[in-house]
C-alpha positions as CSV (number, residue, x, y, z in Angstrom):
1,X,-27.8,3.1,-17.8
2,X,-25.4,3.7,-14.7
3,X,-23.2,7.0,-14.3
4,X,-19.1,6.5,-14.7
5,X,-16.6,9.1,-13.7
6,X,-12.9,8.8,-15.5
7,X,-11.5,11.6,-14.1
8,X,-10.8,11.2,-10.4
9,X,-7.9,12.5,-8.0
10,X,-6.6,11.2,-4.5
11,X,-4.4,12.0,-1.9
12,X,-1.8,11.0,-4.0
13,X,-1.4,13.7,-5.9
14,X,-3.5,17.0,-4.8
15,X,-7.1,15.5,-4.2
16,X,-8.2,15.9,-0.6
17,X,-9.8,12.3,-0.5
18,X,-8.1,9.2,0.5
19,X,-9.0,6.2,-2.1
20,X,-10.6,4.3,0.2
21,X,-12.8,7.3,0.9
22,X,-13.4,8.0,-2.8
23,X,-14.8,4.4,-3.0
24,X,-17.2,4.7,-0.2
25,X,-18.5,8.3,-1.6
26,X,-18.4,6.2,-5.5
27,X,-20.8,3.2,-4.0
28,X,-23.1,5.7,-2.0
29,X,-23.6,7.5,-5.6
30,X,-24.6,4.4,-7.2
31,X,-21.5,4.5,-10.0
32,X,-20.5,1.8,-12.3
33,X,-16.7,2.7,-12.2
34,X,-14.2,5.6,-11.7
35,X,-10.7,5.9,-12.7
36,X,-8.2,7.1,-10.3
37,X,-6.0,9.5,-12.7
38,X,-3.3,11.3,-9.9
39,X,-1.0,13.7,-11.7
40,X,2.3,11.9,-12.7
41,X,2.0,8.8,-10.2
42,X,-0.1,5.8,-9.9
43,X,1.4,5.1,-6.3
44,X,-2.6,5.2,-5.3
45,X,-4.4,2.5,-7.8
46,X,-2.9,-0.5,-5.5
47,X,-4.8,1.5,-2.8
48,X,-7.9,2.1,-4.6
49,X,-8.5,-1.7,-6.2
50,X,-7.7,-3.2,-2.4
51,X,-11.0,-0.5,-1.6
52,X,-12.8,-1.7,-4.6
53,X,-12.2,-5.2,-3.6
54,X,-15.8,-7.2,-3.3
55,X,-17.5,-4.0,-3.7
56,X,-18.6,-4.2,-7.3
57,X,-17.4,-1.0,-8.4
58,X,-15.0,-1.1,-11.4
59,X,-11.7,0.3,-11.0
60,X,-9.8,2.2,-14.3
61,X,-6.3,2.0,-13.2
62,X,-5.1,5.5,-15.0
63,X,-2.9,8.8,-14.8
64,X,-3.1,12.5,-15.9
65,X,0.5,13.6,-17.0
66,X,1.5,17.2,-17.2
67,X,2.7,18.6,-20.5
68,X,3.6,21.8,-22.2
69,X,2.7,22.4,-25.7
70,X,3.5,26.1,-27.0
71,X,3.7,27.5,-23.5
72,X,0.8,25.7,-22.3
73,X,0.0,23.5,-19.9
74,X,-1.6,20.3,-21.6
75,X,-2.6,17.1,-19.9
76,X,-2.6,13.6,-21.0
77,X,-4.7,11.3,-19.3
78,X,-3.7,7.0,-19.4
79,X,-6.5,4.9,-19.0
80,X,-6.0,0.8,-18.0
81,X,-2.0,1.5,-17.5
82,X,-0.2,-1.6,-17.0
83,X,0.8,0.4,-13.1
84,X,3.9,-2.4,-12.8
85,X,5.3,-1.2,-16.1
86,X,9.0,-0.8,-15.2
87,X,9.5,1.5,-18.1
88,X,6.6,3.4,-17.3
89,X,7.8,3.7,-13.2
90,X,11.4,4.3,-14.8
91,X,10.0,7.7,-16.7
92,X,7.8,8.6,-14.1
93,X,10.6,8.4,-11.2
94,X,12.2,10.8,-13.7
95,X,9.2,13.1,-13.6
96,X,9.0,13.2,-9.7
97,X,12.8,14.4,-9.6
98,X,12.4,16.7,-12.0
99,X,9.3,18.2,-9.7
100,X,11.1,18.0,-6.4
101,X,13.9,19.7,-7.8
102,X,11.3,22.2,-8.7
103,X,9.6,22.2,-5.3
104,X,13.1,22.6,-3.7
105,X,13.8,26.1,-5.5
106,X,10.4,27.6,-5.0
107,X,10.6,26.9,-0.8
108,X,14.0,28.0,-1.4
109,X,12.1,31.3,-3.0
110,X,9.7,31.6,-0.4
111,X,12.0,31.4,2.5
112,X,13.6,34.4,0.9
113,X,10.5,36.1,1.1
114,X,10.5,35.2,4.3
115,X,8.2,32.5,4.7
116,X,9.4,29.7,6.9
117,X,8.9,26.6,5.1
118,X,10.7,23.6,3.6
119,X,10.3,20.3,1.9
120,X,10.6,18.0,4.7
121,X,8.0,19.7,6.4
122,X,5.2,19.5,3.3
123,X,6.6,15.8,3.2
124,X,5.5,15.4,6.6
125,X,2.1,17.4,6.5
126,X,1.7,15.4,3.4
127,X,2.6,11.4,3.5
128,X,2.3,9.8,0.2
129,X,1.9,12.5,-1.8
130,X,3.1,14.0,-4.7
131,X,3.8,17.3,-3.4
132,X,2.2,20.6,-5.8
133,X,1.7,24.3,-5.5
134,X,-1.6,23.1,-4.2
135,X,0.2,21.9,-1.3
136,X,2.1,25.0,-0.8
137,X,-1.0,27.2,-1.2
138,X,-2.5,24.4,1.7
139,X,0.3,25.1,4.1
140,X,0.3,29.4,3.3
141,X,-3.2,29.0,4.5
142,X,-2.5,26.7,7.6
143,X,0.1,28.5,8.6
144,X,-1.6,32.3,8.4
145,X,0.7,33.9,5.5
146,X,-2.8,34.2,3.6
147,X,-6.3,34.1,4.0
148,X,-7.3,32.2,0.9
149,X,-5.4,29.5,-1.0
150,X,-6.4,32.1,-4.2
151,X,-4.7,34.4,-2.5
152,X,-1.3,32.3,-2.4
153,X,-1.6,31.9,-5.9
154,X,-2.0,35.6,-6.7
155,X,0.6,36.7,-4.0
156,X,3.4,34.0,-4.0
157,X,3.2,30.9,-6.2
158,X,1.1,31.4,-9.2
159,X,2.4,31.7,-12.3
160,X,3.8,35.4,-12.6
161,X,4.8,35.0,-8.8
162,X,8.3,35.6,-7.3
163,X,8.5,32.0,-5.8
164,X,7.3,30.7,-8.9
165,X,9.6,28.1,-11.2
166,X,8.6,26.5,-14.6
167,X,8.7,22.8,-14.4
168,X,10.5,20.7,-16.9
169,X,7.6,18.7,-18.5
170,X,7.6,16.4,-21.6
171,X,5.9,16.9,-24.6
172,X,1.8,15.9,-25.0
173,X,3.4,13.8,-28.2
174,X,5.7,12.1,-25.6
175,X,2.9,11.3,-23.4
176,X,1.3,9.6,-25.6
177,X,3.9,7.4,-26.6
178,X,4.9,6.5,-22.9
179,X,0.9,5.4,-22.0
180,X,0.9,3.5,-25.0
181,X,4.1,1.8,-24.5
182,X,2.6,0.8,-20.9
183,X,-0.6,-0.9,-22.9
184,X,-3.0,2.3,-21.7
185,X,-5.6,4.2,-23.6
186,X,-3.9,7.8,-23.9
187,X,-7.0,10.6,-23.8
188,X,-6.5,14.4,-24.2
189,X,-8.0,15.9,-21.2
190,X,-10.2,18.8,-21.1
191,X,-9.4,20.6,-24.2
192,X,-11.4,23.4,-23.8
193,X,-9.4,24.3,-20.7
194,X,-6.8,25.3,-23.2
195,X,-8.4,28.1,-24.3
196,X,-7.2,27.6,-28.1
197,X,-8.9,28.2,-31.1
198,X,-10.8,25.7,-33.4
199,X,-7.9,25.8,-36.0
200,X,-4.8,25.3,-32.7
201,X,-6.9,22.6,-31.3
202,X,-7.4,20.9,-34.3
203,X,-3.7,21.0,-35.4
204,X,-2.8,19.3,-31.5
205,X,-5.6,16.4,-31.9
206,X,-4.3,15.5,-35.3
207,X,-0.4,15.5,-34.1
208,X,-1.5,13.3,-30.9
209,X,-3.6,11.6,-33.3
210,X,-0.3,10.4,-35.4
211,X,1.6,9.3,-32.0
212,X,-1.6,7.3,-31.0
213,X,-4.1,9.5,-29.2
214,X,-7.1,7.5,-28.3
215,X,-9.3,9.2,-26.7
216,X,-10.6,12.8,-25.7
217,X,-12.5,14.2,-22.8
218,X,-15.8,15.0,-24.1
219,X,-17.8,15.4,-21.0
220,X,-16.4,17.4,-18.4
221,X,-17.6,19.5,-15.2
222,X,-16.2,22.9,-16.7
223,X,-18.3,22.6,-20.0
224,X,-20.9,24.2,-21.4
225,X,-23.8,22.4,-23.3
226,X,-22.1,24.0,-26.6
227,X,-18.5,22.5,-25.6
228,X,-19.8,19.3,-25.1
229,X,-21.1,19.5,-28.8
230,X,-17.5,20.7,-29.9
231,X,-15.2,17.9,-28.6
232,X,-17.6,15.7,-29.7
233,X,-17.6,16.9,-33.2
234,X,-13.4,16.6,-32.8
235,X,-14.1,13.4,-31.6
236,X,-16.3,11.9,-34.5
237,X,-14.3,13.7,-37.1
238,X,-11.1,12.5,-36.1
239,X,-12.3,8.8,-34.9
240,X,-11.3,9.3,-31.3
241,X,-13.1,7.6,-28.3
242,X,-15.5,9.9,-26.0
243,X,-14.2,9.9,-22.4
244,X,-15.6,12.1,-19.4
245,X,-15.0,13.0,-15.9
246,X,-15.6,15.1,-12.9
247,X,-11.8,16.2,-11.9
248,X,-13.2,15.3,-8.6
249,X,-10.4,16.6,-6.3
250,X,-12.7,16.5,-3.0
251,X,-12.4,19.8,-1.0
252,X,-9.9,21.2,-3.0
253,X,-12.5,22.2,-5.7
254,X,-15.5,22.0,-3.3
255,X,-17.8,23.0,-6.0
256,X,-16.9,19.6,-7.9
257,X,-18.4,16.9,-6.4
258,X,-17.5,13.0,-7.1
259,X,-19.6,11.7,-10.5
260,X,-22.0,14.8,-10.8
261,X,-19.3,17.5,-11.6
262,X,-21.1,21.0,-11.0
263,X,-24.5,19.1,-10.7
264,X,-25.3,17.9,-14.1
265,X,-22.3,15.8,-14.9
266,X,-23.5,12.4,-16.2
267,X,-20.8,10.2,-18.2
268,X,-22.8,7.1,-19.3
269,X,-21.1,3.5,-18.3
270,X,-21.7,3.4,-22.5
271,X,-17.9,5.0,-22.9
272,X,-16.6,2.5,-20.5
273,X,-17.5,-0.2,-22.5
274,X,-16.5,1.4,-25.8
275,X,-13.3,1.5,-23.9
276,X,-12.8,-1.9,-22.8
277,X,-13.7,-2.7,-26.7
278,X,-10.5,-0.7,-27.7
279,X,-8.4,-2.0,-25.0
280,X,-9.1,-5.7,-26.2
281,X,-9.1,-4.6,-30.2
282,X,-5.2,-6.0,-30.4
283,X,-5.3,-8.9,-28.1
284,X,-6.8,-11.2,-31.4
285,X,-4.4,-12.7,-33.1
286,X,-4.4,-12.9,-37.1
287,X,-4.2,-16.7,-37.2
288,X,-6.5,-18.9,-37.5
289,X,-8.0,-20.7,-34.7
290,X,-6.8,-24.1,-35.8
291,X,-3.4,-22.9,-35.3
292,X,-3.5,-21.2,-32.0
293,X,-3.3,-22.3,-28.7
294,X,-4.9,-21.1,-24.9
295,X,-2.3,-21.7,-22.3
296,X,-4.2,-21.1,-18.7
297,X,-2.6,-21.5,-15.3
298,X,-4.8,-23.0,-12.8
299,X,-4.9,-21.4,-9.3
300,X,-5.9,-17.9,-9.1
301,X,-6.4,-17.9,-13.2
302,X,-9.1,-20.3,-14.8
303,X,-10.2,-21.6,-11.1
304,X,-11.4,-19.0,-8.8
305,X,-10.5,-19.0,-5.1
306,X,-12.9,-21.9,-4.4
307,X,-11.2,-24.0,-7.4
308,X,-14.4,-23.9,-9.3
309,X,-14.4,-22.4,-12.8
310,X,-17.8,-20.1,-13.0
311,X,-20.0,-21.1,-15.5
312,X,-19.7,-17.8,-17.9
313,X,-15.8,-18.5,-17.7
314,X,-16.5,-22.0,-18.8
315,X,-18.9,-21.1,-21.7
316,X,-16.2,-18.7,-22.9
317,X,-14.1,-21.6,-23.0
318,X,-16.2,-23.9,-24.8
319,X,-16.8,-21.6,-27.8
320,X,-13.4,-20.9,-27.9
321,X,-12.8,-24.3,-28.6
322,X,-15.4,-25.1,-30.6
323,X,-14.1,-22.9,-33.1
324,X,-10.7,-24.6,-33.1
325,X,-8.4,-23.1,-30.3
326,X,-6.6,-25.9,-28.3
327,X,-7.0,-26.0,-24.6
328,X,-3.7,-26.3,-22.5
329,X,-3.4,-26.3,-19.1
330,X,0.0,-25.0,-17.5
331,X,0.2,-25.6,-13.4
332,X,2.4,-26.1,-11.1
333,X,0.4,-29.3,-9.5
334,X,1.8,-32.3,-9.7
335,X,0.2,-34.4,-12.5
336,X,-2.1,-36.6,-9.8
337,X,-3.8,-33.1,-8.7
338,X,-4.0,-31.8,-12.3
339,X,-5.7,-34.6,-13.5
340,X,-8.2,-34.5,-10.7
341,X,-9.1,-31.3,-10.6
342,X,-9.5,-31.7,-14.9
343,X,-11.7,-34.8,-14.1
344,X,-13.7,-32.7,-11.4
345,X,-14.5,-29.8,-13.0
346,X,-15.5,-31.6,-16.8
347,X,-12.7,-30.3,-18.2
348,X,-12.0,-33.6,-20.3
349,X,-14.5,-33.2,-23.3
350,X,-12.3,-30.1,-24.1
351,X,-9.6,-32.4,-25.0
352,X,-6.7,-31.2,-22.6
353,X,-3.0,-31.2,-23.1
354,X,-1.5,-30.5,-19.6
355,X,2.0,-29.1,-18.6
356,X,2.5,-30.2,-15.0
357,X,5.3,-29.6,-12.1
358,X,5.8,-26.3,-13.9
359,X,6.7,-28.1,-17.6
360,X,8.2,-31.0,-16.0
361,X,6.0,-32.8,-17.4
362,X,3.4,-32.6,-20.4
363,X,0.7,-35.1,-21.6
364,X,-2.6,-35.8,-23.2
365,X,-5.0,-35.8,-20.4
366,X,-7.6,-37.9,-22.9
367,X,-5.0,-40.7,-23.8
368,X,-2.9,-40.7,-20.6
369,X,0.1,-40.4,-23.1
370,X,3.4,-39.0,-21.9
371,X,4.8,-36.4,-24.3
372,X,7.7,-35.1,-22.8
373,X,9.5,-35.1,-19.5
374,X,12.0,-32.7,-17.4
375,X,13.4,-34.1,-14.3
376,X,16.2,-33.4,-12.2
377,X,19.5,-35.0,-12.1
378,X,20.6,-37.2,-9.2
379,X,23.3,-34.8,-7.9
380,X,21.2,-31.8,-8.4
381,X,18.5,-33.6,-6.3
382,X,21.0,-34.3,-3.6
383,X,22.3,-31.1,-3.3
384,X,18.5,-29.4,-2.9
385,X,18.1,-32.0,-0.3
386,X,21.0,-31.2,1.4
387,X,20.2,-27.6,1.2
388,X,17.0,-28.4,2.8
389,X,18.5,-29.8,5.7
390,X,21.2,-27.7,6.6
391,X,18.5,-24.9,6.3
392,X,15.8,-26.3,8.5
393,X,12.9,-25.6,6.9
394,X,10.0,-27.9,5.3
395,X,10.9,-29.0,1.6
396,X,9.1,-32.0,-0.2
397,X,9.2,-33.9,-3.8
398,X,6.8,-36.2,-5.4
399,X,5.9,-40.0,-6.1
400,X,3.7,-40.9,-8.6
401,X,1.0,-40.7,-6.7
402,X,2.1,-38.9,-3.4
403,X,3.9,-35.8,-1.3
404,X,7.0,-37.2,-0.2
405,X,9.1,-35.3,2.4
406,X,10.7,-36.3,5.4
407,X,9.4,-35.3,8.6
408,X,5.3,-34.1,10.1
409,X,5.2,-30.5,9.6
410,X,2.2,-27.9,9.7
411,X,3.0,-27.3,5.6
412,X,2.8,-30.5,4.9
413,X,-0.7,-30.7,6.0
414,X,-1.5,-27.5,4.4
415,X,-0.1,-28.4,1.2
416,X,-1.5,-32.2,0.9
417,X,-5.0,-30.9,1.5
418,X,-4.3,-27.7,-1.1
419,X,-3.3,-30.3,-4.3
420,X,-5.8,-33.2,-2.7
421,X,-2.9,-35.6,-2.4
422,X,-1.8,-38.2,0.1
423,X,1.6,-37.7,1.7
424,X,4.3,-40.0,3.1
425,X,7.2,-39.7,5.3
426,X,10.3,-41.6,4.3
427,X,13.8,-41.2,5.6
428,X,15.1,-40.0,2.2
429,X,12.6,-38.6,-0.5
430,X,15.0,-38.6,-3.1
431,X,15.6,-42.1,-2.9
432,X,11.5,-42.5,-2.5
433,X,10.9,-40.9,-5.5
434,X,11.8,-42.7,-8.7
435,X,11.5,-39.3,-10.6
436,X,12.1,-35.8,-9.5
437,X,10.2,-33.4,-11.2
438,X,10.8,-30.4,-8.6
439,X,11.6,-29.5,-5.1
440,X,9.1,-27.4,-3.1
441,X,10.4,-24.9,0.2
442,X,7.6,-23.9,2.2
443,X,7.1,-21.5,4.9
444,X,3.2,-21.0,6.2
445,X,4.3,-17.1,7.0
446,X,7.5,-16.3,6.4
447,X,8.2,-15.1,3.0
448,X,11.1,-13.0,3.5
449,X,12.8,-16.3,4.7
450,X,11.6,-17.6,1.6
451,X,13.1,-15.2,-0.5
452,X,16.6,-15.7,1.2
453,X,16.7,-18.9,0.7
454,X,15.4,-18.3,-3.1
455,X,18.8,-15.9,-3.1
456,X,21.0,-18.6,-1.9
457,X,19.8,-21.0,-3.7
458,X,20.5,-19.1,-6.9
459,X,24.1,-18.2,-5.9
460,X,24.7,-22.0,-4.8
461,X,23.1,-23.6,-8.1
462,X,23.7,-20.8,-10.9
463,X,22.0,-21.8,-13.9
464,X,21.5,-25.5,-13.1
465,X,17.6,-24.7,-11.8
466,X,15.3,-22.1,-12.0
467,X,14.1,-20.9,-8.6
468,X,10.6,-19.3,-8.5
469,X,7.5,-18.6,-6.4
470,X,4.3,-20.1,-7.3
471,X,2.5,-18.2,-4.6
472,X,3.5,-16.2,-1.1
473,X,4.3,-19.9,0.4
474,X,5.7,-21.9,-2.3
475,X,9.5,-21.0,-3.3
476,X,9.6,-24.2,-6.6
477,X,13.2,-25.4,-7.7
478,X,12.7,-26.8,-11.0
479,X,15.5,-28.1,-14.1
480,X,17.0,-25.4,-16.2
481,X,15.2,-26.8,-18.8
482,X,11.9,-27.0,-17.3
483,X,9.4,-24.1,-16.3
484,X,6.1,-23.0,-18.5
485,X,7.7,-20.9,-21.0
486,X,9.8,-24.1,-22.3
487,X,6.8,-26.3,-21.8
488,X,4.7,-24.1,-24.1
489,X,7.3,-24.2,-27.1
490,X,7.4,-28.0,-26.2
491,X,3.5,-28.1,-26.9
492,X,3.5,-26.1,-30.0
493,X,5.9,-28.3,-31.2
494,X,4.6,-31.5,-30.2
495,X,0.7,-30.9,-31.4
496,X,2.1,-29.1,-34.7
497,X,0.3,-25.4,-33.5
498,X,2.1,-21.9,-34.6
499,X,4.1,-20.9,-31.3
500,X,3.4,-16.9,-32.5
501,X,-0.4,-18.0,-32.4
502,X,-0.3,-18.2,-28.0
503,X,-2.6,-17.0,-25.8
504,X,-1.4,-17.7,-22.0
505,X,-3.7,-16.4,-19.2
506,X,-2.0,-16.3,-15.4
507,X,-1.5,-14.9,-12.1
508,X,1.7,-15.7,-10.6
509,X,6.1,-15.5,-11.0
510,X,5.9,-19.0,-11.8
511,X,4.2,-17.8,-14.8
512,X,6.3,-15.5,-16.5
513,X,8.5,-17.8,-18.4
514,X,5.0,-18.5,-20.1
515,X,3.9,-14.6,-20.5
516,X,7.6,-14.2,-22.4
517,X,7.3,-17.2,-24.2
518,X,3.7,-16.7,-25.8
519,X,2.2,-13.9,-28.4
520,X,-0.3,-12.4,-25.9
521,X,-0.4,-12.3,-22.2
522,X,-3.0,-11.7,-19.9
523,X,-1.9,-11.4,-16.0
524,X,-5.3,-11.9,-13.7
525,X,-6.6,-8.6,-12.1
526,X,-5.2,-10.3,-8.6
527,X,-1.8,-11.4,-10.3
528,X,1.3,-10.5,-8.1
529,X,3.1,-7.7,-9.3
530,X,6.0,-9.4,-11.1
531,X,3.5,-11.4,-13.3
532,X,1.4,-7.7,-14.2
533,X,4.9,-6.6,-15.1
534,X,5.6,-9.2,-17.7
535,X,2.1,-9.0,-19.1
536,X,0.6,-7.2,-21.9
537,X,-2.5,-7.1,-21.0
538,X,-4.2,-7.1,-17.4
539,X,-7.6,-8.3,-16.6
540,X,-10.7,-5.8,-15.8
541,X,-11.5,-7.9,-13.0
542,X,-10.1,-10.8,-10.8
543,X,-10.8,-14.5,-11.6
544,X,-13.5,-14.7,-8.5
545,X,-15.2,-12.2,-11.0
546,X,-15.1,-14.0,-14.7
547,X,-11.7,-12.3,-15.4
548,X,-10.9,-14.5,-18.7
549,X,-14.1,-13.9,-20.4
550,X,-13.5,-10.7,-22.1
551,X,-10.5,-11.7,-23.9
552,X,-11.9,-15.1,-24.7
553,X,-15.0,-13.6,-25.7
554,X,-13.1,-11.3,-28.6
555,X,-11.0,-14.2,-29.8
């Protein structure tokens, strides 16, 4: 059994290792997974996910929130946080503002004591960090005001020193609530360090349990064997998950090493497995499979980057369909391209209902019957064509089996290969195409240009159309009545399935309406930020590593 470390700090708070350095150390130690739990910030999570990509090391997105309870500093860990949740990020910004105000006051106090220190200097010496007292201690040591960092706390910045300013903190109950609202697992960190009596600790745990506390840190660098037994007993009595971690800070805590603490720490991967099980517990809806529908985006979600479905993902879909779940595909691809993929990937045996053109057309794949259409009006199509011509950007539409554009570009060659459809050059694509389900504007490298076009289209066309990205190169313009969310509702209506018994799995901006329309939504780990912010769940791994499988297996 491999070890995990579910309590780790980086340079984004008060650790001394960058996320990439932490990943390198975790790999060298053979760890199964680590949780980045910086103080009051999730800004390092993207960096550590990028550093770990393709290495096999699992990353648990996390945070450590500082709270106050009866005069004591209590820390609450959040694991599997949705780090794109807007309300959560707004709350963190408020916390940072409070911390910044307190830091400014402490710097002023230090200046009055003859120390030349300022916040802009601290920020310059610690870029991309949440400034803490630890950074002030480093500054005092580096600039010769003290001989040790401990002296800095004892003389200047400790809790009872002249420069100290107490910080406004939230309650631990509030922290648990914030974490739960952001989809995370709330954990009481290192409770032994609070030096409470057994009765006091029991009262705190009961209070937090009522607010949704999920777990307690039962294995920790500073614990004795007796401490560990005590916390595990609390966990058993209160039905809490067990977690554990080193509280690694790099050289800021030189006696604590990643993964092994002071040398004897071992957090088993079984802890991580239980956390995942708990995360998935609320995913399954209380409806019969024969009432329910599974909606899958294709590119970046159901498919890996090689445009294949892995054997494990295929098996999980097969099992779900055998139970009675309806299999639905919702893609921005044209109907011809979607059908070719379904045929090549042997998905026809699941009898899929398909939404193509981002909801522009709904059809039963096996019967070939068109169930619903939604097209751009002639006047809208003409105005969009004029917009594209005026801006000199690549645009195209579609005929029955072709991509239709008006000039030869690098973009049309790329797109034709992407969807595996031929293209044709026409004098007027609107006249060539009989029905126009969507317009697509493209640029191979300049997303800011496409974002500017998106803004202008939204201003010029108002709510006549939907204008959204399906990836960084594709800006899609749809009829107002189209979109994946409306297609989800229409498919449920056409098939007699319950719209409240719907699950969606996707990764891009054009999937947000589907997320909003479905009862349960999963953004793949590789998803775009907008999609993650809208999702109820984020997968543990990406589309290249069976990210959908744990969610399908729990149905």
